Steps between C-alpha positions, in 0.01 A plus 500: 500500500313781674710765322412348163130515590530861617689585180222356282226668704674837472562443128133425438390806700756709310368381166139562599571853624709574190209394280268718708724799421395460137140392561388782731358800318540728801863626508510515881398134529755416235776683688404328826516164326849594385593576862383152603698352212814676619444384857456137394813527285682620812369191678631281217845659534484436874416134445789475254739615771556858390371720782676815376335483156167420669527807723599721207213357293245590766650834606590641161242355265198433718571806710659792325428443131140391555438809713622703202270306267200553725591868532508537122170309463334728754657805339370402157146458635441227244160466342297189457624262225191582286616859463833400346514628147474273198849609401653293779282198434629479143857451616454136594732379223780719634433372850518138382828574321658652810362220716664240278819705492518511880413131519801434279717711730376305802571166332848621407562620857387166645730308269785736588438453872496123458830515311655718768361292786680195365822692566375658822721576795441662835483874439510746787286810532815713459573338162141562385525866605837552333380337179179704499678828568785444252415271210122559499487862620369640171205253467421552870483877453306469174229302679469771765475768228237289321291483819534875544389560139197273556395696807547837327302370200218388728489843662491670159217275388309588816516873434168646387478596134504870417198620306 
C-alpha cells in the first residue's frame, strides 16, 4: 500500500516538473525541471522493482545528458524570450503538427508495451545487452549520432555572425 502511494506521489511530481519544463521561459530553469523529472522517473522505476533501470535513469539522463544540455545552454548564451525573432513565433503550426506526431508515437509505444507485457517473461540484463548490441545496434548508434548532431548544431548557432 505504501509503494502505491509513493508511486502516485512520484508520478504527480514527475508530471508537474515535466509541465514546468514547458512553462518556464528561462532555459536553465527548464533544464533543471527536466533533471527533476528524470530523478522522479528513476524513483518510479525503483518503486516498480527495477533498481538497475532507476540507477541508469539517474546517472545517464539526469547526470550526463543534462550536464550536456546545460553546457549547450550556457554556451549559446540565450537571450530573453522577447528577443526571439518573429520568424520562430510563426512556426506554431509546425510545432503543433510535430507535437501531435510525437503524441501518436507515444500512444503507439504504450500500446506496444502493453501488448508485449501480456507476454512478458523474466529477462536478464545479459539478454537485454545482447539484444541491444545485436538486433538494435543500428538504432542505438543512430540516436548517439543524432545527439552529436544536435550538440554540433547548437555550437554552430552560438557562433557569432560574421559582418
